[in-house]
C-alpha positions in Angstrom: -4.6 143.7 126.1 -0.9 143.2 125.4 -0.1 146.0 128.0 -1.7 143.7 130.6 0.0 140.5 129.5 3.6 141.6 129.0 4.5 142.4 132.6 3.4 138.8 133.5 5.9 137.0 131.3 9.7 136.4 131.2 11.6 138.7 128.8 8.6 140.7 127.5 10.9 142.6 125.3 10.8 139.7 122.9 7.3 140.6 122.0 7.3 144.4 121.8 9.0 145.2 118.4 10.0 148.8 117.8 13.6 148.1 117.0 15.9 150.6 115.3 15.9 150.3 111.5 12.7 148.3 111.2 10.3 149.1 108.4 6.7 150.3 109.0 4.6 151.4 105.9 1.4 153.4 106.1 -1.6 151.5 104.6 0.3 148.7 102.7 -1.6 146.8 100.0 0.1 143.5 100.9 1.2 142.1 104.2 3.9 139.3 104.3 5.1 137.6 107.4 8.7 136.1 107.9 8.2 133.4 110.5 11.1 131.8 112.3 10.1 129.0 114.6 12.4 129.9 117.4 12.5 132.5 120.1 13.4 136.1 119.3 17.2 135.8 120.4 17.7 132.9 118.0 15.7 134.2 115.1 17.2 137.7 115.2 20.7 136.0 114.9 19.7 134.5 111.5 21.0 136.5 108.6 18.7 134.8 106.0 15.4 136.2 107.4 16.9 139.7 107.5 17.7 139.5 103.8 14.2 138.4 103.0 12.7 141.0 105.2 14.9 143.7 103.4 13.9 142.5 99.9 10.2 142.3 100.5 10.1 145.8 102.2 11.9 147.2 99.1 8.8 146.5 97.0 6.3 149.4 97.0 3.0 148.5 98.7 4.3 145.5 100.6 4.8 145.4 104.3 7.0 142.6 105.6 6.9 141.8 109.3 8.7 139.4 111.6 7.1 136.6 113.7 9.0 134.5 116.2 7.9 131.6 118.4 6.7 132.8 121.8 8.0 131.1 124.9 5.4 128.9 126.5 4.4 131.4 129.2 3.5 134.0 126.5 1.8 131.5 124.4 -0.5 130.5 127.2 -1.3 134.2 128.0 -2.2 134.7 124.3 -4.5 131.7 124.3 -6.1 132.7 127.6 -6.7 136.2 126.4 -7.9 135.0 122.9 -5.2 137.1 121.2 -4.0 135.9 117.9 -0.2 135.6 117.2 0.8 138.9 115.6 3.6 140.5 113.6 6.0 142.6 115.6 5.9 145.6 113.3 2.1 146.3 113.3 0.8 144.0 116.0 -1.8 142.8 113.5 -2.9 139.1 113.6 -0.9 137.0 111.2 -4.0 135.0 110.0 -4.9 138.3 108.1 -1.7 138.4 106.1 -1.4 137.6 102.4 1.6 135.3 102.8 3.5 133.7 105.6 7.1 132.5 104.8 8.6 130.0 107.3 12.3 129.6 107.6 13.0 126.0 108.7 16.6 125.4 109.8 16.1 121.8 111.0 13.5 119.1 111.4 13.4 119.8 115.2 11.2 123.0 114.5 8.4 121.1 112.8 6.4 120.9 116.0 7.1 124.5 116.7 5.4 125.3 113.3 2.3 123.6 114.3 2.4 125.4 117.7 2.6 128.8 116.0 -0.3 127.9 113.5 -2.4 127.0 116.5 -1.6 130.4 118.2 -2.5 132.1 114.8 -5.9 130.1 114.6 -4.6 128.8 111.2 -5.7 125.2 110.3 -2.8 122.9 110.1 -3.7 121.2 106.7 -3.6 123.3 103.5 -6.7 121.5 102.2 -8.6 123.1 105.2 -7.6 126.6 104.3 -9.7 128.7 101.9 -9.1 132.2 100.6 -9.5 133.7 104.1 -6.1 132.3 105.2 -2.7 133.4 104.0 -0.5 131.3 101.7 2.0 129.3 103.7 5.4 129.0 102.2 8.5 127.1 103.6 12.1 127.5 102.9 15.6 126.9 104.5 17.8 123.8 104.9 15.0 121.5 106.3 12.8 121.7 103.1 15.4 119.9 100.9 13.1 116.9 101.8 9.8 118.8 101.8 7.4 115.8 101.6 6.9 115.3 105.5 5.3 118.8 105.6 3.6 118.7 102.2 0.2 118.4 103.9 0.8 121.6 105.8 2.4 124.1 103.5 1.0 125.5 100.3 4.5 125.9 98.6 8.2 125.2 99.2 11.1 127.3 98.1 14.2 125.0 97.4 17.5 126.8 97.2 18.2 130.5 97.4 15.2 132.7 98.3 16.6 135.9 96.9 16.0 134.7 93.4 12.3 134.1 93.7 11.3 136.8 96.2 10.8 139.6 93.6 8.6 137.4 91.5 6.5 136.2 94.4 6.0 139.9 95.5 4.7 140.9 92.1 2.4 137.9 91.9 0.9 139.0 95.3 0.5 142.5 94.0 -1.0 141.5 90.7 -3.5 138.9 91.9 -6.0 139.6 94.7 -6.1 137.7 97.9 -9.5 136.1 97.1 -7.8 134.3 94.1 -5.5 132.1 96.2 -5.4 129.3 93.7 -4.4 131.7 90.9 -1.6 133.0 93.2 -0.3 129.5 93.8 -0.6 128.7 90.1 1.8 131.5 89.2 4.1 130.8 92.1 4.3 127.1 90.9 5.8 128.3 87.6 8.9 129.8 89.4 12.2 127.8 89.3 12.9 126.3 92.8 9.3 126.3 93.9 7.4 123.1 94.7 3.6 123.5 95.1 2.3 120.0 96.2 -1.3 120.4 95.2 -0.3 121.5 91.7 2.9 119.6 91.0 1.9 116.5 93.0 4.9 114.1 93.7 6.1 113.6 90.1 7.6 117.0 89.5 11.4 117.4 89.5 12.2 120.8 91.0 15.5 122.4 90.1 16.8 124.5 93.0 16.9 128.2 92.8 20.4 129.7 92.7 21.6 133.3 92.8 24.4 133.9 90.3 26.4 136.3 92.5 26.3 137.8 95.9 25.1 141.3 95.0 24.2 144.3 97.2 20.7 142.9 97.1 21.7 140.1 99.3 22.7 142.5 102.0 20.1 143.6 104.5 20.4 147.4 104.8 19.8 149.0 107.1 20.4 146.0 109.4 17.8 145.8 112.2 19.3 146.5 115.7 17.8 144.2 118.2 16.6 145.8 121.6 17.9 142.9 123.7 20.9 140.8 123.8 20.7 138.0 121.1 22.6 134.8 120.5 25.0 136.3 117.9 25.0 139.9 118.9 27.0 141.5 116.1 27.0 142.7 112.5 27.1 139.7 110.2 28.3 140.1 106.6 28.3 137.0 104.2 31.4 137.1 102.2 31.1 133.7 100.4 28.3 131.3 99.7 28.9 127.6 98.9 31.8 125.3 99.4 34.0 123.1 97.1 35.6 120.7 99.7 32.9 118.2 99.6 33.0 116.8 103.2 30.9 113.7 103.0 28.7 114.4 106.0 27.9 118.0 105.2 24.6 118.7 103.5 25.3 122.5 103.2 28.6 121.9 101.3 26.7 120.2 98.5 23.3 121.9 98.2 24.8 125.5 98.4 26.9 125.1 95.4 28.3 126.7 93.3 30.8 128.8 95.2 30.0 132.6 95.0 32.5 135.2 96.4 31.6 138.7 97.3 34.2 141.2 96.1 36.5 142.6 98.7 35.5 146.2 98.1 31.7 145.3 98.5 32.5 143.7 101.9 34.4 146.8 103.1 31.6 149.0 102.0 29.0 146.8 103.7 30.9 146.8 107.0 31.4 150.6 107.0 27.7 151.2 106.2 26.5 148.5 108.7 28.5 150.0 111.6 27.3 153.4 110.8 23.8 152.3 110.8 23.8 150.1 113.9 26.7 150.9 116.2 27.6 147.2 116.8 31.1 146.7 118.4 31.8 143.4 116.6 31.5 142.2 113.0 31.3 138.6 111.8 32.5 137.5 108.3 30.2 134.6 107.3 31.2 131.7 105.1 31.2 127.8 105.2 34.9 127.9 104.6 36.2 131.3 105.7 39.9 130.5 105.2 39.2 129.8 101.5 38.4 133.4 100.8 40.9 134.8 98.2 43.4 137.0 100.0 41.7 136.9 103.4 44.7 138.4 105.1 44.5 141.4 102.9 40.8 141.8 103.7 41.3 141.6 107.4 44.3 144.0 107.2 42.1 146.5 105.3 39.2 146.1 107.8 41.5 146.5 110.8 42.5 149.9 109.4 38.9 151.0 109.3 37.7 149.4 112.6 40.8 150.1 114.9 39.8 153.7 115.7 36.3 152.5 116.9 37.7 149.4 118.7 35.4 147.1 116.7 36.8 143.6 116.4 36.4 140.9 113.7 35.2 137.4 114.5 35.4 134.5 112.1 33.0 131.3 111.9 34.1 127.7 112.7 36.8 126.6 110.3 38.6 123.4 109.4 41.7 124.5 111.0 44.5 123.3 108.7 44.8 126.5 106.7 45.0 128.8 109.8 48.2 130.7 109.9 50.3 132.7 112.4 49.9 135.8 110.5 46.1 135.5 110.5 46.2 135.0 114.3 48.3 138.2 114.7 45.8 140.2 112.6 42.8 139.0 114.5 44.2 140.0 117.9 45.2 143.5 116.6 42.1 145.2 117.8 40.7 142.9 120.5 41.1 139.3 121.6 38.7 137.1 119.6 37.6 133.5 119.8 38.2 130.8 117.3 36.6 127.4 116.7 38.4 124.6 114.8 36.2 121.7 113.5 38.3 118.6 112.7 35.1 116.4 113.3 37.3 113.5 114.5 40.8 112.9 115.9 41.4 109.8 113.7 43.1 110.8 110.5 41.8 107.7 108.9 38.2 108.7 109.6 38.9 112.2 108.5 40.1 110.9 105.0 36.9 108.9 104.8 35.0 112.2 105.5 37.0 113.9 102.9 38.8 116.2 105.5 42.3 115.2 104.6 44.8 116.9 107.1 47.0 115.6 110.0 46.5 116.0 113.6 50.0 117.8 113.5 48.6 120.5 111.2 45.6 121.0 113.6 47.9 121.2 116.6 50.1 123.7 114.8 47.1 125.9 114.1 46.0 125.7 117.7 49.5 126.7 118.8 49.2 129.8 116.6 46.0 130.8 118.1 47.1 130.3 121.7 50.5 131.9 121.3 48.9 135.0 119.9 46.5 135.3 122.9 43.2 134.6 121.2 40.7 134.2 124.2 39.4 130.7 123.3 40.5 127.9 121.0 38.0 125.0 120.7 38.3 121.7 118.8 35.0 120.3 118.0 33.9 116.7 117.3 30.7 115.1 116.2 31.0 111.7 117.9 32.8 112.8 121.1 33.1 116.5 121.8 36.5 118.2 121.9 38.0 120.1 124.8 37.6 123.9 125.1 40.9 125.4 126.2 41.1 128.8 127.8 43.4 130.2 130.4 47.1 130.9 131.2 48.3 127.4 130.4 46.3 126.3 127.4 46.4 122.8 126.1 44.5 120.6 123.4 43.1 117.3 124.1 42.2 115.2 121.2 40.5 111.7 121.5 42.7 109.1 119.8 41.3 105.6 118.9 43.4 102.9 120.5 42.8 100.2 117.9 40.9 100.5 114.6 39.3 103.8 113.5 35.9 102.7 114.5 36.8 101.1 117.9 34.6 102.8 120.5 37.4 102.7 123.2 38.8 106.1 123.3 41.7 107.6 125.1 42.8 111.2 125.4 46.2 112.4 124.2 47.2 115.9 125.5 49.5 118.1 123.6 51.2 121.0 125.5 51.0 124.2 123.8 
């Protein structure tokens, strides 16, 4: 049936599976689905689901598969053909799986969760699902307030998933599918897990936290997508957590404490990942990349390894005030790369209130370093009014400056030549 449907939809490659480095087991005892309620290109850019996929598939007898939200054209074809939403690895309907783990990145995906459950012929409410249906678990940033979705999910994982995955895997193997309540009872005993029907609303749940970024938190081998995705590169997490305490930033608080991956482990992961995938760009992931101890030495060592293969290094968005000219020179050594500075606001007074205490002069200085060393793009981002992307032969930086008080909505633009 799929052979008849796929030629009729846009980007059918989203729904075929068969990527390099996926895991397919013969006659697994347990089937687990990692559900990302976004389209394939966005879902495959998420490092978290790749880590979970890797950890479940390391357990003997468990087959973990990926499920992404279909675009409306394919969803309509599935409904018309009475085909249940399936896992990419086996093409088996996901309502036959033992457990479905949803990664919820924001509240905006709540309706997509319901859409996917409808396509999978799974009742929305947990009270309507008996032993014939899989256990539904939710994790990710959006479940820090799990109560709005408590009627839907059987359990919520609060915090780092890596800590509870091995325990959940063993529970699924030790207790049969027709004993769903017993499975949930055992899962409810794990730190960082809230089971609404057992804990009710009185239970205080302490989040799950991994003590260190070990090799277990690296997906190996990384799955190589078969089409272009949003972040099409090898991603290596080098730090987790943040100590700055910006007052608007949820992630900076809930992902504490700060954990740092050793430099040698990063280099090993990059070398191994490039061999296994052939990607032409790597991304070093962290909330505050410029805080990594001896970052300059790390990039210097990576350049020595990657230069022969012309593989460049990209960095995530950064505060900007710690960016140096030496770092700009190192980043352009192999290929031109893009940079994003995130000051949040042009008002120094507002930045102090947000706990981002650095001057506009320091931001402008960082931008000059990036432009003078020929980085391809320098961008200043804002929450209330977007900054100006600068690119080209005569780059400049435009920052909105408040004319009166810090909260005055009247904004003018001050242009600094670089």
